[in-house]
C-alpha positions in Angstrom: 0.0 0.0 0.0 1.0 3.6 -0.3 2.1 5.0 3.0 2.5 4.3 6.7 4.3 6.3 9.3 7.4 4.3 10.1 10.5 4.8 12.2 12.7 1.8 11.8 14.7 1.1 15.0 13.2 4.1 16.8 13.6 4.8 20.5 11.8 2.3 22.7 8.1 2.8 23.1 6.6 0.8 25.9 4.7 -1.8 27.5 1.8 -4.0 27.5 -1.4 -3.9 25.9 -4.7 -4.3 27.4 -7.1 -6.6 26.0 -9.7 -4.5 24.4 -11.5 -4.7 21.2 -14.0 -7.2 20.2 -16.7 -9.6 20.8 -16.4 -11.7 23.9 -13.8 -9.4 25.4 -13.5 -9.5 29.2 -13.4 -6.7 31.7 -16.7 -5.3 30.7 -15.9 -5.1 27.0 -18.6 -4.3 24.5 -18.9 -5.1 20.8 -20.3 -3.1 17.9 -21.4 -4.2 14.5 -18.9 -4.2 11.7 -18.8 -1.3 9.3 -19.8 -3.6 6.5 -22.8 -4.8 8.4 -24.0 -1.3 9.4 -23.2 0.3 6.1 -21.7 3.2 7.9 -18.2 4.3 8.7 -18.8 5.2 12.4 -16.0 7.2 14.1 -13.5 5.3 16.1 -14.5 5.3 19.8 -13.6 8.4 21.6 -12.4 8.3 25.3 -15.8 7.6 26.8 -15.6 9.8 29.9 -14.9 12.9 27.8 -17.2 12.5 24.9 -14.5 13.9 22.7 -13.6 12.8 19.2 -10.4 11.2 18.0 -7.6 13.4 16.7 -8.4 14.6 13.2 -5.7 17.2 12.7 -5.0 20.8 14.0 -3.9 21.2 17.5 -4.4 17.5 18.3 -2.2 16.4 15.4 0.5 18.9 16.4 0.3 17.6 19.9 0.8 14.1 18.7 3.8 15.2 16.6 5.3 17.0 19.6 4.8 13.9 21.7 6.5 11.8 19.1 9.5 14.1 19.3 9.6 14.3 23.0 11.4 11.7 25.0 11.5 11.2 28.8 14.7 10.8 30.9 15.0 7.2 29.8 14.6 7.8 26.1 11.0 6.5 26.0 8.4 8.2 23.9 5.1 8.8 25.5 1.7 10.2 24.5 0.9 13.6 25.8 -2.5 15.5 25.9 -4.5 16.1 23.8 -3.5 12.9 22.0 -4.8 10.0 23.9 -4.8 7.7 20.8 -2.5 4.9 19.9 -2.7 3.6 16.3 -0.7 0.8 14.7 -0.7 -1.8 11.9 -1.2 -5.3 13.2 2.0 -7.4 13.1 2.5 -11.2 13.2 6.2 -11.3 12.6 8.3 -13.5 14.9 11.7 -13.4 13.3 13.2 -11.1 15.9 12.7 -13.5 18.7 13.7 -16.6 16.7 17.0 -14.9 15.6 17.6 -13.7 19.2 17.3 -17.3 20.5 19.7 -18.5 17.8 22.2 -15.7 18.5 22.2 -16.4 22.3 22.6 -20.1 21.7 25.7 -19.3 19.7 27.1 -17.4 22.6 26.4 -13.9 21.4 24.1 -11.2 22.6 21.7 -10.0 19.8 22.2 -6.4 18.6 19.6 -4.1 20.3 18.5 -2.9 16.9 17.4 -6.4 16.0 15.1 -6.8 19.1 11.5 -6.0 18.5 9.4 -6.6 21.6 6.1 -7.2 19.8 7.8 -10.1 18.0 8.9 -11.6 21.3 5.4 -11.3 22.7 3.7 -12.7 19.5 5.9 -15.8 19.6 3.8 -17.4 22.4 0.4 -18.8 22.7 -2.0 -16.5 24.5 -5.1 -18.5 25.0 -7.4 -15.9 23.6 -11.1 -16.7 22.8 -11.4 -17.1 19.0 -14.3 -16.0 16.8 -16.8 -18.5 15.5 -16.5 -17.1 12.0 -14.3 -14.7 10.0 -12.8 -11.6 11.6 -11.3 -11.1 15.0 -12.1 -11.4 18.7 -10.5 -9.1 21.3 -9.6 -10.1 24.8 -8.9 -7.6 27.5 -6.9 -8.0 30.7 -4.0 -6.6 32.7 -2.5 -6.3 36.1 -0.5 -3.9 38.4 3.2 -4.2 37.6 4.2 -4.1 41.3 5.5 -1.6 43.8 8.8 -1.3 42.0 7.1 0.0 38.9 6.2 3.4 40.3 2.5 2.9 40.0 2.3 1.5 36.4 0.0 -1.3 35.3 0.2 -3.6 32.3 -2.7 -3.7 29.9 -2.9 -6.4 27.2 -4.9 -5.9 24.0 -5.2 -9.3 22.3 -6.7 -10.1 19.0 -7.3 -13.6 17.5 -8.6 -15.1 14.3 -10.3 -18.4 13.9 -7.9 -21.3 13.4 -8.3 -23.4 10.3 -9.8 -26.8 11.4 -7.5 -29.8 11.0 -8.1 -31.4 7.6 -10.4 -28.6 6.5 -10.6 -27.7 2.8 -8.9 -24.5 1.8 -8.4 -22.8 -1.5 -5.4 -24.1 -3.5 -2.0 -22.4 -3.0 0.2 -21.1 -5.8 3.6 -20.6 -4.1 6.7 -19.2 -5.8 9.8 -20.0 -3.7 12.7 -17.5 -4.2 15.8 -19.2 -2.7 19.1 -17.5 -2.0 22.0 -19.7 -3.3 24.8 -17.2 -2.8 28.1 -18.1 -1.2 27.0 -17.0 2.3 24.3 -19.7 2.2 26.8 -22.6 1.8 26.3 -24.4 5.1 23.9 -27.0 6.5 22.0 -24.4 8.6 21.3 -22.2 5.6 20.9 -23.8 2.1 20.9 -27.2 3.7 18.1 -26.2 6.0 16.2 -24.5 3.1 16.3 -27.8 1.1 15.0 -29.7 4.1 12.3 -27.2 4.6 11.1 -27.3 1.0 11.2 -31.1 1.1 8.9 -31.0 4.2 6.6 -28.6 2.5 6.5 -30.7 -0.7 5.1 -33.6 1.4 2.6 -31.3 3.2 1.1 -29.5 0.2 -2.0 -30.9 -1.6 -2.3 -32.3 -5.1 -4.2 -29.1 -6.3 -1.5 -26.8 -5.0 1.2 -25.4 -7.3 4.8 -24.3 -6.8 7.5 -22.6 -8.8 11.2 -22.2 -7.9 13.5 -19.3 -8.5 17.1 -19.2 -7.3 19.5 -16.2 -7.1 23.1 -15.3 -6.4 24.6 -12.6 -8.5 21.7 -13.2 -11.0 18.3 -14.9 -10.8 17.1 -17.9 -12.8 13.9 -20.0 -12.9 14.6 -23.5 -11.9 11.0 -24.7 -12.1 8.0 -22.8 -13.6 4.6 -23.0 -11.8 3.9 -26.8 -11.5 1.0 -28.6 -10.0 1.9 -31.0 -7.2 -0.3 -33.8 -8.5 1.9 -36.3 -10.3 4.9 -34.0 -10.1 6.3 -34.3 -6.6 9.4 -36.1 -7.7 10.1 -33.4 -10.3 9.8 -30.8 -7.6 12.1 -32.6 -5.2 14.7 -33.0 -8.0 14.6 -29.2 -8.6 15.1 -28.6 -4.9 18.0 -31.0 -4.6 19.7 -29.4 -7.6 20.3 -26.1 -5.8 24.0 -25.4 -5.1 25.7 -22.3 -3.6 27.2 -19.9 -6.0 28.4 -16.2 -5.8 27.1 -12.9 -4.3 23.6 -12.0 -3.1 21.4 -10.1 -5.5 18.1 -10.2 -3.5 16.6 -7.6 -5.8 17.0 -9.7 -8.9 15.6 -12.8 -7.1 12.5 -10.9 -5.8 11.8 -9.4 -9.2 12.1 -12.8 -11.0 10.0 -14.4 -8.3 7.2 -12.0 -8.8 7.4 -12.4 -12.6 7.0 -16.1 -12.1 4.2 -15.6 -9.6 2.3 -13.4 -12.1 2.9 -15.9 -15.0 1.6 -18.7 -12.8 -1.1 -16.7 -11.0 -4.2 -18.8 -10.2 -7.5 -17.0 -9.7 -9.2 -18.0 -6.5 -5.9 -19.5 -5.1 -3.7 -18.2 -2.3 -0.8 -16.7 -4.4 2.4 -16.1 -2.4 6.1 -15.4 -3.0 8.2 -17.1 -0.3 11.7 -15.7 0.1 14.2 -18.0 1.9 17.5 -16.2 2.6 19.9 -14.9 5.1 19.0 -11.5 3.6 22.7 -10.3 3.4 22.2 -8.4 0.2 25.5 -7.1 -1.4 24.9 -6.9 -5.1 22.4 -5.1 -7.3 19.5 -3.1 -5.7 19.9 -3.3 -1.9 17.1 -0.9 -0.8 14.0 -2.7 0.3 11.5 0.0 -0.9 13.2 0.3 -4.3 13.1 -3.5 -4.8 9.4 -3.7 -4.0 8.5 -0.6 -5.9 9.6 -2.3 -9.1 7.1 -5.1 -8.7 4.4 -2.8 -7.2 1.8 -3.5 -9.9 2.2 -7.3 -9.3 1.4 -6.8 -5.6 -1.5 -4.4 -6.3 -3.1 -6.0 -9.4 -2.7 -9.6 -8.4 -2.7 -9.4 -4.6 0.5 -11.4 -4.3 2.0 -11.2 -0.8 5.6 -11.8 0.3 6.4 -14.2 3.1 10.0 -14.0 4.4 11.8 -17.0 6.0 15.1 -16.1 7.5 18.1 -18.5 8.1 21.7 -18.3 9.2 23.7 -17.1 12.2 24.5 -13.9 10.4 21.1 -12.6 9.2 20.0 -9.4 7.6 17.0 -8.9 10.0 16.2 -5.3 9.3 16.4 -5.8 5.5 14.1 -8.8 5.5 11.6 -7.1 7.8 11.5 -4.0 5.5 11.0 -6.2 2.5 8.0 -8.1 3.9 6.4 -5.0 5.4 6.5 -3.4 2.0 5.4 -6.6 0.4 2.2 -6.9 2.5 3.5 -10.0 4.3 5.4 -11.1 7.4 8.6 -12.8 8.5 9.7 -15.8 10.6 13.1 -17.3 11.3 14.1 -21.0 11.4 17.3 -22.4 12.9 16.7 -26.1 12.6 14.4 -28.8 11.2 12.1 -28.7 14.3 11.3 -25.1 13.6 11.0 -25.8 9.9 8.3 -28.4 10.6 6.5 -25.9 12.9 6.5 -23.2 10.1 5.7 -25.5 7.1 3.5 -28.0 8.7 1.9 -26.9 12.0 1.5 -23.2 10.9 1.1 -23.7 7.2 -2.5 -22.3 6.9 -1.6 -19.2 8.8 1.3 -18.5 6.4 -0.5 -19.4 3.2 -4.1 -18.1 3.7 -5.4 -14.7 4.5 -8.2 -13.8 6.9 -7.8 -10.0 6.9 -6.0 -7.4 4.9 -4.8 -3.9 5.9 -5.6 -4.7 9.6 -5.1 -1.8 12.0 -5.9 -1.2 15.7 -6.6 2.1 17.4 -6.8 2.4 21.2 -8.3 5.5 22.8 -7.3 6.0 26.4 -9.6 7.9 28.8 -7.8 11.0 30.1 -10.0 11.1 33.2 -8.6 7.9 34.4 -5.3 7.5 32.6 -2.3 9.8 33.3 0.2 8.2 30.9 0.5 5.2 28.6 3.2 3.7 26.5 3.1 1.0 23.8 5.8 -1.6 23.9 7.4 -2.0 20.5 5.6 -1.5 17.2 7.9 1.4 16.3 7.9 0.5 12.6 4.2 -0.3 12.6 2.9 3.1 13.7 0.1 4.7 11.8 -1.0 8.3 11.9 -4.2 8.5 14.0 -6.0 10.2 11.1 -5.2 7.3 8.8 -6.9 4.6 10.8 -9.8 4.4 8.4 -7.8 5.3 5.3 -7.7 1.9 3.6 -5.0 3.1 1.2 -2.6 3.3 4.2 -0.7 0.0 4.8 -2.0 -2.3 7.5 -1.1 -5.8 8.4 -2.1 -9.1 6.6 -3.4 -11.7 9.0 -4.0 -15.5 8.5 -6.2 -18.1 10.2 -5.1 -19.0 13.7 -3.0 -15.9 14.2 -3.0 -13.9 17.4 -1.7 -10.3 17.8 -0.9 -8.8 21.2 -0.2 -5.2 22.0 1.1 -4.4 25.5 0.8 -1.1 27.1 2.3 0.4 30.3 -0.5 2.5 31.8 -0.3 4.8 34.8 -3.7 5.6 36.2 -4.5 8.8 38.0 -4.7 8.7 41.8 -8.0 7.2 42.9 -9.1 6.6 39.3 -12.1 4.3 38.8 -14.1 3.4 35.8 -13.4 3.4 32.0 -9.7 3.0 31.0 -9.7 2.5 27.2 -11.7 1.8 24.2 -10.1 -0.1 21.3 -11.1 -0.7 17.7 -9.7 -3.1 15.1 -10.4 -2.5 11.5 -9.7 -4.8 8.5 -10.7 -5.5 5.0 -12.2 -8.8 3.8 -9.5 -10.4 1.6 -11.9 -11.3 -1.1 -14.5 -8.5 -1.2 -12.3 -5.7 0.3 -15.3 -4.7 2.4 -14.2 -3.0 5.7 -15.1 -4.5 9.1 -14.6 -3.2 12.6 -15.0 -4.5 16.1 -14.8 -2.5 19.3 -14.5 -3.1 23.0 -13.5 -1.4 26.2 -11.8 -2.1 29.5 -12.4 -0.8 33.1 -10.1 -0.3 36.0 -11.4 -3.4 37.8 -10.1 -5.6 35.0 -6.5 -4.5 35.6 -6.5 -4.3 39.4 -4.8 -7.6 40.3 -1.1 -8.1 40.9 0.9 -9.4 37.9 2.9 -12.0 39.8 0.3 -12.7 42.5 -2.8 -14.0 40.7 -3.0 -12.9 37.0 -3.3 -15.5 34.3 -0.2 -17.5 33.5 -0.4 -16.5 29.9 -0.3 -12.8 30.9 2.7 -13.5 33.0 4.4 -15.3 30.0 3.6 -12.2 27.9 5.1 -9.9 30.5 8.3 -12.0 30.8 8.8 -12.0 27.0 8.3 -8.2 26.9 10.6 -7.6 29.9 13.2 -9.9 28.3 13.1 -7.9 25.1 13.5 -4.7 27.1 16.5 -6.0 28.9 18.2 -6.9 25.6 17.5 -3.5 24.2 18.5 -1.7 27.4 15.0 -0.2 28.1 14.0 0.9 31.5 10.6 -0.9 31.6 8.6 -0.3 34.8 9.0 -3.0 37.3 11.2 -5.2 35.1 13.0 -7.9 37.0 16.6 -8.6 36.2 17.5 -11.4 33.8 18.3 -13.9 36.6 14.8 -13.4 38.2 13.2 -13.4 34.7 14.8 -16.8 33.9 13.5 -18.2 37.2 10.0 -16.9 36.5 10.0 -18.3 33.0 11.2 -21.7 34.3 8.3 -21.7 36.8 5.8 -20.7 34.1 7.2 -23.5 31.8 6.3 -26.1 34.5 2.9 -24.5 35.1 1.9 -24.3 31.5 3.8 -27.5 30.4 4.7 -25.5 27.3 8.0 -26.3 25.7 8.2 -22.9 24.0 8.2 -21.2 27.5 11.0 -23.6 28.6 13.0 -22.4 25.6 12.3 -18.8 26.6 13.7 -19.6 30.1 16.8 -21.1 28.4 17.3 -18.0 26.2 17.0 -15.6 29.2 19.5 -17.7 31.2 21.9 -17.6 28.2 21.6 -13.8 28.1 22.2 -13.6 31.9 25.4 -15.6 31.6 26.6 -13.5 28.6 26.0 -10.3 30.6 28.0 -11.8 33.5 25.1 -12.7 35.8 25.5 -9.5 37.8 25.3 -6.6 35.4 21.5 -6.8 35.1 20.2 -8.0 38.5 17.0 -6.1 38.9 15.2 -2.8 38.8 17.6 -0.2 39.9 16.8 2.9 41.9 14.4 5.1 39.9 14.4 2.7 37.0 10.7 1.9 37.4 9.9 5.5 36.5 9.3 6.5 32.9 8.8 10.2 33.4 
């Protein structure tokens, strides 16, 4: 799409997101009809206690811009009156967390610029209620962050789509694989892992699905034109096995050729995707993500072909891959071994191939009568101008079946505040009809009154640990954040309670980070660190 306000690798923005938004939301949430059902484009909910309207320009817009420029003593942006709105494109990327785990396992700390807190949070199951049909549900909860936080609470806004039933029929897929065969891919955990992954996928796809294969090094070439799986699985495996590492990395040439093949093999009514598998270390040809995608813009617009990025390798061009897929209306993930490849290409295949929603955005309106301050954790490169929430030409997120999206906010309530805290709206377009839909919900102070570590849900605690971990890796002063050693202990306890192997791996990653930092340089919330003023 045409424009989104982005600040790649901006200063930190903060914490947890309250569950607000849709049908079935807790904490006194309410639900409105969708825009398509009502035939009207109702305004986004205003802060209920004031009866005011969302920012539409003028002084409010200037206040928002001023707040964006202003930073507190810890380098954390915060919203300032009169702008009590938070608007962002939905994001289901998880590559940042996957790459951080790989880097820590290799004995290195990830660069702070590669750590995106929303991708850490979105890497874990949340247990949200899911809708019976298309669209989203929104869950709302939260908790007080503890005495060390300086009076901050965590509010979680959770959105979920309906999972594809096991064995359910789906439209056929037409997938164009664009594989990096440059010299940097010449190892078992790169090109070798890509070959394994495509072999797994060839077994998983259905007879009526189609695939094509493009490889690139200094130049791009078509190894296999669009081919139906039926009666051709052996031919496809031979094409995959024939790939060998070559020279430099011309990602631009590979993506352009990939989209040409995707257009040539486009199937009406199918899920048409370009899947880029690479370490994203572009060093030849066009190396600017926007410029690369601009050259195939008509293919994306006219044919609705989206880009799914799969990252590999211990040295990985994280920022470049993320920019490519953001511009390509897609998302990214990262795989380090065959277990993760099976998770992506078998367990999560419908979510990566199908679309439930296009141009999905969320807008949260905080109530200035109860809320003194709020901060969104992460989403720096997914920010959307408040005025553009209902501008469907402005880029949003593409969401598949079974996806969940969590936004975490740090919220400081006014002394003695009681009642309405926030109203949130999610907006998306139907992927087939392009008709807009919205759902709305709200959260009250009673829903965020419990203690985080004392009695809140285990899934909220996992979410908090993931966000705090990302903050520690980035050097952020998140309110009430335990040190890495304490976080590792909490994650280990949560892994036992949830019996969730992914949480156990989170505990291992935090322990690895604690050892690399010396086990003493990050022991807890220092004096004044809980304040974000």
